[in-house]
N, C-alpha and C positions, 0 to 999 in steps of 0.2 A: 504493499499501500503505500502512495506516495506521504507526502508532508504531512505531520499529524498536528492538529490544534486541539488543546484541550478547554472544556470546560467545568466547572461543577455543575452538579446537576442542581437546576434551579435559576443560573444565571443567565441562561439564555440562549440563543442560537448566534453564534460568530459571524451576524452579518446585521449592517445598519437598517434595515428596510425588508425585513422577511416577508415573503406572500404568506408563509403558512399562519394559518387562522388557529395559532396555538403558542403556548411559550415555547417551545419546541417545534424543530423541522426535520423532517427525513433528508430533505437537500435544499439546497440553494445556489443560485449563481451569481457568484460574488459580484460587486461593480467591478466595470471595467472587462468582465467577460473573458477573464482568463484563468480562473478557475471555480471548481464547484466544493462547497461544503456538503459533506455528509453523514450524517449521524450513525454510529456504527450501532447498529442495533441487536448485533450479537454480545453486545456488553450491558444490555441492559438486563434488570434494572441494577445494576450494581455500579455502574458507570456510567458516567455521558459524556462520549467522546467526539468529535467531530473532526473527519477526515480531510484536507485539503487535496482534492484532487486534481492533476493540470492538464491530462492528456485523456483520450475517449479510450484507451486500453485501459486506464486506469478507473476509468466509470463501467466499463464493460465486465470488470474483475469485481467491483463491489456489488453489480446487479447478481452476477454467477455465485459470488461467496456468501451471498445475503446480508452483505451490510445494510443495503437497503432490501426492502421486500414488500410485497403487495402491488397487485395490478395497478392501480393508477399510480403509483410512487415509484414505481418501475419504468413506467410509460415518461413519466417526467425526467427522470433522469437519464433516458435515451435520449430525450431531446438536447436535456444542457449537456451530455457527451458530445452530440453532433457539433454543438457551438464550439466545443474546442477543439475537434477535428477539424472545422473549416479556419478558427482561430489560428492552427499549427500547419495549414497546408496540407493536410490529409486528403486524399480521395475519398470523397463521402460516401459513394456506392459501396467502398470496401467498409469504411467507418461503419455504416450501415447493416451488411453482413454481421461485423462482430459483434453489434449490438445483440442482433435479431438473436444469434445464437446463443448467448449468453442465461435466457430463461425462453423456453419454445413455449409454454403456455400459456403465459399472460399474453392476451391479444392487444392490451393497449399498449405493450413494449413494440408490436409490429405496426401498430395504427399511428404511434408518434414517430416512428422512424418515417413512414410512409409521407404521412404530414409533412414534417420536417425538409425529405429530400425533395419533395414537390415543390416547397419554397425555393429551395436550394436551385432548381432548375430554371424556374422564373425569374431568379435575380442575375444580375451583371456580379462575377466575380471580385470586383472590387468592392462590391456592396455586400456580400455574401454574409459575413459572419457577423455584419450590426444585424443584418433583415433578420437570420437564424436567431439571434440572440433577444429580439422581440418577440418572435414567434413562439419560443419555449417558454418566455416568460407568460406569454399569453397561455398558453397549456396550462400551467401553472395554476394563474389565475383563474380560469375558465374551469380546470379540476374543482378549486375552493367553492365557488359559486353553484357549481351543479351539484355539490355534496349538499351545499346547506338548501338546495331546491329537492334533492330527493328526501332530504332530511324530514322537511314539513311535510311532502307526501307521507311518509311513512308513519311520520309522529301523530298523525290522524287516526291510526287504527291501534295506537299503544293506549291500552285503560290505564286509567288512574289508580296506583298502587300495585301495578303489574312486575310480577317476577320476570327477567326475559333470559332466557338460555342463547347466549352466543358462541361464536366458535372461530377460533384463531385469531388474526387482529386486523380488524378494519377502521382504523380511528385515523387520527391526523400522521401517524407513523405509516400508514400503509397507503397514504394518498398524497396531496397536495398542503392538508392541513386540518380539516375538517372532519372527514371520516363518512365512509359508505353506511354499513350497520351499525357502528359506534355512532354515526350522525344522528342516524335517526333516533338513537338512547339519547344523544346531546339533545337534540330538537324537543324532543319529549319530555326533558328535565328543565330545559328551557323556557315551555310553555307552563312549567309548575306542575307538571304529573310527576308524583311518587312513584318513582322504578328501581328497582332491584336488580340487579345482575348478578346472572351464575355464570362464570368465565370458563370455559372447558381449557383445561390445561394443553391442550393441541400437541399431542407427540406428533413427531420426535424433536420438534424445535422450539416448542414449550412457547409459543407466539402468546398464546392466552394467558398462561401463567406470566410470564415475565412482560408484555407488553401490554395486554389488553388491561389487565389489574394495574401494572405502572399507569397507565393513561387515565383509566377511570377514578382511580385516587386520586391524582393531580388535580382531575377535574370537578372533585368532591361528589362523585356517584357511587351509592353503595353498591361495592361489587364483593362477588366470594368467587375463589377458583375451587373447581371440582375436576375430578380426574375424567379422562374422558370417556372412560367405560361406567361411570355414575349417572349419565345424562339420561339414561330409559327410568333408572329408579326414581329422580327427581320428577320426571314425567308420570311415572305410577302414582307418585304419592300425592299429585295435583299440586305440587308446589310450582311449577311451571306454565306461566297463560301462553306464551308463545316463544318460536324459535326465529331467530333473524341473522344473516351471516352476510356474508359478500360473496363476489366469483371474480373468477381469473378470467374465465369466458363463458360466455352464454350462446349456445347455438340457435339457428333460425328458427328451431321448433320448440326453442324454451329451456332443453337441458341444460343444463347449469354444473360447470366444472369449477370447483372449489379447494381448498385444504383437504387431504385426505381426513376421515373422519366425517364429514359432510351429512354423506348419504345416511351414515347410522343415523345423525339426528333427525334427518328428515324421514325415516323410518319411524323412529321411537314417537314420533309430532304428529304422524298419518295415524297410526296405531291409537294414539289416546286421545286423537280428535281436537289437537291442538294444532293453529295456525303455524306453519314453517313460511316465512318471507327470506327474501333476498334482495339487497339494496346492492346498486352497481350504476356508474355511468354508461351513457349509451355507448361509449368506446369500447366496454365490455362485449357486445353485443356483437356477433361476429356471423354476417348475413350468408357470408361465403361457406360456412359451415352448417350442414342439413342437420345435423342431430349430434349428440353426445358420442355418438361411435366413432365420430370423423376427427374428435379432438384427441391431440397427441399428448401422452399424460408422462410428463417430466418423471425419469426414475434417478434419484438420488445417490449420494455415496452410502452404500449399507451401514457405515463406520456411524452414521447419526441414529442408526438403530442398536448395533451391537455395542456401541461405548457411551458412556457419559460421564463427562470431566475428566475424561483421560483414562479412565478405568473401565475395563472390558465387564460388559453384562453377559454377553453370550458366548459359550464354550467355545473353543478354537475348534475351527474345520466347520462350524455348523453356520449355512451360509444365511443372510438375510434377504428380503426385498423391501424396496423403500420404494414406493410410488409417493410422490408427492401431494397427487392430488385425485380425487375421485369424481365421478359424474352422477350428481342427482336427475332423474327423468323430471321432466316438466310436470307431471302428472301429481308429483307430490308436493310442488310449489305452491302454497296459496297465491301469490302476487310477488311480483319484481318491480321493486321502486327505481326508476331512473330520472335523471332533469326532465327528460321529456314528459312524464307521466309515467302512469301506474299501468303495468302489463298485467291483465287480469280478465278472465281465465287464460292461465298461462297455456299459451300454443302458439303454432305458426301466424294465425290470422292475430292475434292480439298482438305478435312481436312487427309482424308486416304494418299494422296499420301504424304503428310509432315509428316506422322507419321513414316516414313520410313527413314527418316534425321537425323542422328547421332548427339547426344546430343552436343551441342557448351558448351565449355570449359572445 
């Protein structure tokens, strides 16, 4: 990793005017457009460390190694990576290919790269770096506004006093600053509704235990962490009013790819007759992908399962399988909240209906 800039927890982002709508930020493009600061989410909640990244290679490595994660945040990071590529005279098509290869399931990454390359092709070389910087910041700002819009749509479905189950991390750390599923929870809280959150720990990377709990505690929202395997138990006791998650890719038929374990939550919600909601920006919808069967599921290093904190948990010689995502079929999803509106009932007709709505921002 490139030059490292450290801040103590609570001191804020090392940027004079961050776009993120929170006292922390997953990533920001520094003034001068020559470096990106990226919060190392692998270190949370223990340490709040920002890395200064000066090349597109550094950004791609940060995406691949999960310094930054969450589909919208990955897309914004990729956009900023292309700014650095332009500043450093790199071939932008090659830089785009490098970024696309970093995390193949998150469609926001492909969307952001394609949008940035389209701007680059339409801009004179002498103006390209400046124009790309403006476009990348626009992508970031639009994500914050998109999350606020979908948050308001989703908050209307949250009953006062509800206990909400969520999976993985979908807050400001996973987005431009406000959050998708956690954005809905934030919007409900801001509307004066009393909500309580059960956050799945989300094995094997513990994004729920480490990140969701960290964000909600900082926001003053009541949160408890539960083991992934305990979700069905809490549904069965009547302790959960609804579940809400984010998404890394939504197919044209409404199938939803999200962090591994999401499908189990959806099945438990359906069995216990509780709503299962998804919140995601429209950039997560992949109209070129017919169904969840066509989504590439990233396989990550088995060591994320076989080891924990440097200690081996699985006997030597025993293999492990580590898919990063699973696919929840549209029939298990009650509704999808996007900045364009609500997809309900979830299926190809409702998805297609929102595709004709203009871009927000």
